[in-house]
C-alpha positions in Angstrom: 78.9 126.6 77.6 75.7 127.8 76.0 74.8 127.5 72.4 71.9 127.9 70.0 70.0 125.0 68.5 67.2 124.6 65.9 64.4 122.2 66.7 60.7 121.5 66.0 58.0 120.3 68.4 55.2 120.1 65.9 54.9 119.3 62.2 54.1 121.9 59.6 55.8 124.4 57.3 59.5 124.4 58.1 59.8 128.2 58.2 56.9 128.3 60.7 57.5 125.4 63.1 61.4 125.4 63.3 62.3 127.3 66.4 65.5 128.5 68.1 66.4 127.5 71.6 69.4 127.8 73.9 71.2 124.7 75.2 73.9 124.3 77.7 76.7 121.7 78.1 78.5 121.7 81.5 80.8 118.6 81.1 81.9 116.0 78.6 82.2 112.3 79.3 85.6 110.8 78.5 84.4 109.3 75.2 82.8 112.6 74.0 83.8 115.7 72.1 82.3 119.1 71.6 82.2 120.1 68.0 81.8 123.7 66.9 79.7 123.6 63.7 80.9 125.4 60.6 78.5 124.7 57.8 75.5 122.4 56.9 73.6 122.0 53.6 69.8 122.2 53.6 68.6 118.9 51.9 65.1 117.8 51.2 65.7 115.1 53.7 66.2 117.8 56.4 62.9 119.6 55.7 60.5 116.9 54.5 60.4 115.2 58.0 59.5 118.6 59.5 56.4 118.7 57.4 55.1 115.5 58.9 55.6 113.3 55.9 57.3 110.7 58.1 55.5 111.5 61.3 55.2 107.8 62.2 59.0 107.6 62.8 59.8 111.0 64.2 59.8 111.6 67.9 59.1 115.2 69.0 60.7 117.5 69.8 63.5 116.9 67.3 66.7 118.8 66.4 66.9 119.6 62.7 69.7 118.6 60.3 71.3 115.4 59.2 74.7 116.5 58.0 77.3 119.1 58.3 80.9 119.8 59.3 82.6 121.3 62.3 85.8 121.5 64.4 86.6 119.7 67.6 86.8 122.4 70.3 86.8 120.2 73.5 87.3 116.6 74.4 86.4 114.7 77.5 89.6 112.8 77.9 93.1 114.3 78.2 94.3 111.5 76.0 92.3 112.8 73.1 93.8 116.3 73.1 95.5 115.7 69.7 92.0 115.8 68.1 91.5 119.5 69.0 91.1 121.6 65.9 90.4 118.7 63.6 87.6 119.0 61.0 84.9 116.3 61.5 81.5 115.2 60.4 79.3 115.0 63.6 76.8 112.5 62.3 74.7 109.6 63.6 73.5 111.2 66.8 71.8 114.5 67.4 70.9 117.0 64.7 73.5 119.2 63.0 71.6 122.5 62.9 73.2 123.8 66.0 76.1 126.0 66.9 77.7 123.1 68.7 77.2 119.3 68.8 78.2 116.8 71.5 79.1 113.4 70.2 80.9 110.2 71.0 84.4 110.4 69.5 84.2 107.0 67.9 81.2 108.1 65.8 83.0 111.1 64.4 84.3 111.1 60.8 87.7 112.8 60.5 87.9 115.0 57.4 91.2 114.9 55.5 93.1 118.1 55.4 93.0 118.0 51.6 89.2 118.5 51.6 87.7 121.9 52.1 85.1 122.2 54.8 82.6 123.6 52.3 82.9 120.3 50.3 83.1 118.1 53.4 79.8 119.3 54.8 78.0 117.7 51.9 79.7 114.3 51.8 77.1 112.3 53.8 73.5 112.3 52.6 73.9 112.4 48.8 77.3 110.7 48.2 76.9 107.9 50.7 73.3 107.2 49.6 74.4 107.1 45.9 77.4 104.9 46.6 75.4 102.4 48.7 72.7 102.1 46.1 75.1 101.6 43.3 77.4 99.1 45.1 75.1 97.4 47.7 71.5 97.6 46.7 72.1 97.0 43.0 74.5 94.7 41.1 75.3 97.0 38.1 77.6 95.6 35.5 78.9 97.1 32.2 76.0 97.6 29.7 73.5 97.6 32.6 71.2 100.7 32.7 70.4 102.8 35.7 67.5 105.2 35.3 67.1 108.2 37.7 64.8 111.2 37.8 65.5 114.7 39.2 68.6 114.3 37.1 69.9 117.9 37.8 69.6 117.5 41.6 72.8 117.2 43.6 72.5 113.5 44.0 71.4 113.1 40.4 74.8 114.5 39.3 76.5 112.1 41.7 74.8 109.1 40.1 76.2 110.3 36.7 79.7 110.5 38.1 79.4 107.1 39.7 78.3 105.6 36.4 81.7 106.6 35.0 83.6 105.3 38.1 81.7 101.9 38.2 81.1 101.4 34.5 77.4 101.2 34.1 75.2 103.3 31.8 72.9 106.0 33.1 69.7 107.6 31.8 68.9 110.9 33.6 65.4 112.4 33.5 65.1 116.1 33.6 62.1 118.5 33.3 63.9 121.5 31.7 66.1 121.6 28.7 68.4 124.1 30.3 70.1 121.3 32.3 71.0 119.1 29.3 74.5 120.5 28.5 75.6 120.4 32.2 74.6 116.8 32.6 76.0 115.8 29.3 79.3 117.4 30.4 79.3 115.2 33.5 79.0 112.1 31.3 75.3 111.2 31.3 74.8 108.5 28.6 71.2 109.5 27.8 69.2 112.5 29.0 65.4 112.5 28.7 63.2 115.6 29.1 59.9 114.5 30.6 58.3 117.8 29.6 58.5 116.9 25.9 59.2 113.1 25.8 57.2 110.1 27.0 59.8 108.6 29.4 58.6 105.0 29.2 58.7 105.0 25.4 62.1 106.7 25.3 63.6 104.2 27.8 62.2 101.2 25.9 63.7 102.6 22.7 67.1 103.1 24.3 67.1 99.6 25.9 65.7 97.9 22.8 62.5 97.0 24.7 64.3 95.3 27.6 63.9 98.0 30.2 66.5 99.1 32.7 68.3 97.0 35.4 67.5 99.5 38.1 65.7 102.8 38.7 65.9 105.4 41.4 63.0 107.8 42.1 63.4 111.1 44.0 60.0 112.6 43.0 57.3 110.2 43.8 53.8 110.4 42.3 53.2 109.4 38.7 56.8 110.4 37.8 58.1 107.7 40.1 55.6 105.1 39.1 56.7 105.6 35.5 60.3 104.9 36.4 59.2 101.6 38.0 57.4 100.6 34.8 60.7 101.0 33.0 62.5 98.4 35.1 63.0 95.0 33.5 61.6 91.8 35.0 63.7 90.9 38.1 65.1 94.4 38.3 65.2 96.8 41.1 63.4 100.0 42.0 64.1 102.3 44.9 62.6 105.5 46.1 64.9 108.0 48.0 62.8 111.2 47.9 59.4 112.7 47.8 59.8 116.0 46.0 56.2 115.9 44.8 54.8 115.3 48.2 53.0 112.2 47.0 53.9 108.5 47.1 54.3 106.4 44.0 51.5 103.9 43.3 52.9 101.1 45.4 49.7 98.9 44.9 50.2 99.1 41.1 53.9 98.3 41.4 53.2 95.3 43.6 50.4 93.9 41.6 51.6 94.5 38.0 55.4 94.6 38.0 57.8 91.7 38.6 60.5 93.8 40.3 62.0 94.4 43.7 60.6 97.7 44.9 61.0 99.5 48.2 62.1 102.7 49.8 65.8 103.2 50.7 66.5 104.8 54.0 70.0 105.9 54.7 69.3 106.0 58.4 68.6 102.2 58.4 72.1 101.6 57.2 73.7 104.2 59.5 71.9 102.8 62.5 72.9 99.2 61.8 76.3 99.3 60.3 79.5 98.7 62.3 81.8 101.5 63.2 84.4 100.0 60.8 81.9 100.0 58.0 80.8 103.5 58.9 84.4 104.8 58.6 85.1 102.7 55.5 82.4 104.2 53.3 83.5 107.8 54.1 87.1 106.9 53.4 85.9 105.7 49.9 84.1 108.9 49.2 87.0 111.1 50.4 89.4 109.1 48.2 87.1 109.6 45.1 87.0 113.4 45.9 90.7 113.6 46.4 91.4 111.9 43.0 89.0 114.2 41.3 86.7 111.4 40.2 83.8 112.7 42.3 83.3 116.4 42.2 80.9 118.3 44.5 79.9 121.9 44.0 81.1 124.7 46.2 78.2 126.4 48.0 76.7 129.4 46.3 73.8 130.3 48.5 74.9 130.6 52.1 72.8 132.0 55.0 74.1 132.8 58.5 72.6 130.6 61.2 70.3 133.3 62.6 68.6 133.6 59.1 67.4 130.0 59.2 63.8 130.9 58.3 64.8 132.8 55.2 67.2 129.9 54.3 64.4 127.3 54.7 62.1 129.4 52.5 64.8 129.7 49.9 65.5 126.0 49.9 61.8 125.2 49.4 61.4 127.6 46.5 61.1 125.5 43.4 62.6 128.3 41.2 65.9 128.2 43.2 68.2 125.7 41.6 71.3 126.0 43.8 71.5 124.2 47.2 71.1 126.4 50.2 73.6 126.2 53.1 73.7 127.4 56.7 76.9 128.8 58.1 77.6 128.7 61.8 79.9 130.7 64.2 80.7 133.2 61.5 82.8 130.8 59.4 81.3 132.1 56.1 78.1 134.0 55.1 
């Protein structure tokens, strides 16, 4: 079987360096399955590595894409025939921006029939990251404050919903007033507009000078450093994105703030967790979605696979607020 795949062999602008190639699979091992891809979101975590921001840990050439959903079309063992036609998340191995993915069956995440594939394709990067931060990295109790920037981002909205599920308070930072009503409707306790407010002063007022228990930065640069300054002594600060293209001031944070500060990499968890733990976290997310406690947005901007350059350009356009998705094998476009 021949299928198309997107990869990059050099770092640079995604719409320039991402290329299409043909790959072929002639057989499957008994523990493998062939998954026909249906849809994949375009996250910053997909495109930022292509630019070379994390060149020290990327081996070239590399297939693009960290999440997506597909259907099992072939299995290597006759004993696994019952899996044919099942929706799955083909994660943890090769990239997802391909018409097909070959994976070990044990690593696949089976998607419940109750969850639409357009929702399922976005249940890894953002929901799992947010859940692990709020339940593993931090110990957030009632009355504790979590501070996040990029509040209107997909994961920013998930943090708001988790605050209602887990019971902590959340302060969301935005840069445009147009997002306030939406985030308020999701349940944000406090919303700060960094375009017109001094974030540090506002946070200190909200917390009565104590600072927040934890903060999560997705932007980097001075915006992220400001969040770190808002954390109380002994609190936690994590960075999970670099939307500005610049790091926070790690030297200042280390020398002047009495907090635990570091980057959070989802891949470190995924590479080291057991298969049982891997499955358990997704079961938790699926259950929250099924109960309606965690709501993800249906895709609005969908590009067919062969328009990947236009899709990447759209995803990188700061004026575009909706997440961009790639559709494969004519499932939807």
